[in-house]
KENULUM-571261 format. One record per residue (C-alpha): x, y, z; residue in one letter. Coordinates in steps of 0.02 Angstrom, whole numbers, always signed. Layout:
N
+--------+--------+--------+------+
|     px |     py |     pz | rest |
+--------+--------+--------+------+
|      X |      Y |      Z |    a |
...
+--------+--------+--------+------+
***
This chain:
149
+--------+--------+--------+------+
|     px |     py |     pz | rest |
+--------+--------+--------+------+
|  +5476 |  +5427 |  +5152 |    m |
|  +5309 |  +5358 |  +5095 |    i |
|  +5189 |  +5479 |  +5010 |    t |
|  +5009 |  +5467 |  +4949 |    v |
|  +4960 |  +5566 |  +4796 |    r |
|  +4839 |  +5571 |  +4651 |    k |
|  +4895 |  +5451 |  +4517 |    g |
|  +4954 |  +5505 |  +4346 |    i |
|  +4958 |  +5419 |  +4176 |    k |
|  +5141 |  +5367 |  +4188 |    k |
|  +5099 |  +5268 |  +4347 |    d |
|  +4989 |  +5144 |  +4253 |    i |
|  +5120 |  +5009 |  +4215 |    p |
|  +5162 |  +4995 |  +4401 |    q |
|  +4978 |  +5006 |  +4445 |    v |
|  +4935 |  +4861 |  +4331 |    l |
|  +5073 |  +4759 |  +4413 |    n |
|  +4991 |  +4789 |  +4582 |    l |
|  +4821 |  +4741 |  +4510 |    v |
|  +4899 |  +4577 |  +4454 |    k |
|  +4978 |  +4554 |  +4626 |    e |
|  +4803 |  +4572 |  +4701 |    l |
|  +4730 |  +4449 |  +4575 |    a |
|  +4866 |  +4325 |  +4618 |    d |
|  +4827 |  +4346 |  +4804 |    y |
|  +4644 |  +4311 |  +4762 |    e |
|  +4693 |  +4156 |  +4661 |    n |
|  +4625 |  +4234 |  +4502 |    a |
|  +4776 |  +4297 |  +4405 |    l |
|  +4716 |  +4211 |  +4247 |    e |
|  +4560 |  +4322 |  +4249 |    r |
|  +4658 |  +4484 |  +4226 |    v |
|  +4641 |  +4541 |  +4045 |    s |
|  +4664 |  +4729 |  +4069 |    n |
|  +4808 |  +4817 |  +3981 |    t |
|  +4914 |  +4970 |  +4013 |    v |
|  +4840 |  +5053 |  +3859 |    e |
|  +4660 |  +5022 |  +3915 |    r |
|  +4694 |  +5085 |  +4090 |    m |
|  +4782 |  +5240 |  +4024 |    e |
|  +4633 |  +5279 |  +3914 |    n |
|  +4502 |  +5237 |  +4046 |    d |
|  +4589 |  +5339 |  +4180 |    g |
|  +4670 |  +5480 |  +4084 |    f |
|  +4590 |  +5485 |  +3912 |    g |
|  +4456 |  +5600 |  +3845 |    k |
|  +4322 |  +5536 |  +3964 |    n |
|  +4407 |  +5465 |  +4120 |    p |
|  +4300 |  +5340 |  +4215 |    i |
|  +4407 |  +5309 |  +4368 |    f |
|  +4515 |  +5403 |  +4492 |    d |
|  +4681 |  +5338 |  +4551 |    l |
|  +4778 |  +5366 |  +4711 |    f |
|  +4952 |  +5296 |  +4736 |    v |
|  +5069 |  +5271 |  +4881 |    s |
|  +5251 |  +5277 |  +4836 |    e |
|  +5423 |  +5266 |  +4910 |    e |
|  +5576 |  +5321 |  +4810 |    k |
|  +5476 |  +5329 |  +4647 |    n |
|  +5412 |  +5151 |  +4671 |    k |
|  +5224 |  +5130 |  +4684 |    i |
|  +5189 |  +5018 |  +4832 |    i |
|  +5001 |  +5044 |  +4852 |    g |
|  +4851 |  +5097 |  +4750 |    i |
|  +4669 |  +5143 |  +4770 |    a |
|  +4556 |  +5148 |  +4618 |    i |
|  +4386 |  +5229 |  +4634 |    t |
|  +4237 |  +5281 |  +4528 |    y |
|  +4067 |  +5356 |  +4559 |    y |
|  +3908 |  +5257 |  +4566 |    r |
|  +3733 |  +5318 |  +4594 |    y |
|  +3609 |  +5255 |  +4722 |    s |
|  +3430 |  +5299 |  +4677 |    t |
|  +3390 |  +5290 |  +4862 |    w |
|  +3531 |  +5400 |  +4925 |    n |
|  +3629 |  +5489 |  +4786 |    g |
|  +3810 |  +5491 |  +4732 |    k |
|  +3926 |  +5365 |  +4814 |    k |
|  +4108 |  +5329 |  +4787 |    l |
|  +4149 |  +5149 |  +4744 |    h |
|  +4320 |  +5087 |  +4799 |    l |
|  +4362 |  +4959 |  +4666 |    e |
|  +4532 |  +4909 |  +4732 |    d |
|  +4642 |  +4952 |  +4879 |    l |
|  +4808 |  +4861 |  +4859 |    v |
|  +4969 |  +4871 |  +4957 |    v |
|  +5114 |  +4769 |  +4892 |    s |
|  +5145 |  +4618 |  +5003 |    k |
|  +5318 |  +4677 |  +5059 |    a |
|  +5242 |  +4840 |  +5125 |    y |
|  +5088 |  +4778 |  +5216 |    r |
|  +5059 |  +4811 |  +5401 |    r |
|  +5150 |  +4978 |  +5393 |    k |
|  +4999 |  +5095 |  +5390 |    g |
|  +5004 |  +5120 |  +5201 |    i |
|  +4829 |  +5051 |  +5173 |    g |
|  +4763 |  +5166 |  +5308 |    k |
|  +4843 |  +5318 |  +5225 |    k |
|  +4769 |  +5270 |  +5056 |    l |
|  +4598 |  +5233 |  +5128 |    f |
|  +4595 |  +5398 |  +5223 |    n |
|  +4640 |  +5489 |  +5062 |    r |
|  +4495 |  +5402 |  +4974 |    v |
|  +4376 |  +5452 |  +5114 |    l |
|  +4433 |  +5633 |  +5100 |    l |
|  +4410 |  +5628 |  +4911 |    f |
|  +4233 |  +5561 |  +4934 |    a |
|  +4189 |  +5700 |  +5056 |    k |
|  +4270 |  +5834 |  +4948 |    e |
|  +4162 |  +5775 |  +4802 |    n |
|  +4002 |  +5777 |  +4904 |    k |
|  +3973 |  +5590 |  +4903 |    c |
|  +3845 |  +5524 |  +5026 |    v |
|  +3946 |  +5367 |  +5060 |    g |
|  +4077 |  +5243 |  +5008 |    l |
|  +4047 |  +5066 |  +4946 |    v |
|  +4165 |  +4922 |  +4914 |    l |
|  +4175 |  +4733 |  +4907 |    q |
|  +4289 |  +4619 |  +5006 |    v |
|  +4302 |  +4431 |  +4984 |    l |
|  +4224 |  +4334 |  +5128 |    d |
|  +4387 |  +4239 |  +5160 |    w |
|  +4495 |  +4397 |  +5164 |    n |
|  +4501 |  +4414 |  +5353 |    t |
|  +4642 |  +4542 |  +5345 |    m |
|  +4536 |  +4653 |  +5231 |    g |
|  +4377 |  +4627 |  +5332 |    i |
|  +4464 |  +4670 |  +5494 |    n |
|  +4539 |  +4826 |  +5413 |    f |
|  +4369 |  +4890 |  +5358 |    y |
|  +4288 |  +4847 |  +5525 |    k |
|  +4404 |  +4976 |  +5605 |    k |
|  +4309 |  +5106 |  +5502 |    y |
|  +4139 |  +5040 |  +5560 |    n |
|  +4101 |  +4979 |  +5385 |    m |
|  +3935 |  +4888 |  +5371 |    k |
|  +3937 |  +4715 |  +5291 |    f |
|  +3788 |  +4658 |  +5189 |    d |
|  +3751 |  +4473 |  +5179 |    e |
|  +3585 |  +4497 |  +5092 |    e |
|  +3640 |  +4543 |  +4915 |    w |
|  +3719 |  +4427 |  +4788 |    t |
|  +3850 |  +4495 |  +4667 |    n |
|  +3811 |  +4466 |  +4485 |    c |
|  +3911 |  +4505 |  +4329 |    y |
|  +3912 |  +4475 |  +4142 |    l |
|  +4074 |  +4484 |  +4044 |    d |
|  +4082 |  +4531 |  +3860 |    f |
|  +4222 |  +4446 |  +3768 |    k |
+--------+--------+--------+------+
***
């Protein structure tokens, strides 16, 4: 039986493995520099900065959703879905839908005015998934980032 629950600290090693699986799918595995220790601290330390939801079957984590709050000066508090990952062997079985629905419920429970996320323009499976939820796609904004090494 597959369950969805709030993640806990001991889940992090399996979670990081799924993050790496996603990075590999996105042809960017070499860009992953996160560690179990950093994720444990960032998610379960003194000042947690993300929330974690996991889907598991027989104590094996097969899907994750990682979220955090962001603030829109125009609208208010929104939930940002950083990653929604289902292990390749478990895709197309409704697991992503269960995780995403749990994230939507979490956002509403925490009085968010909306949900935001990014999906790669070539990820047709992801795009089609989000279209089922009437997600709006913005082609006007350009993503920018600066890494500190």
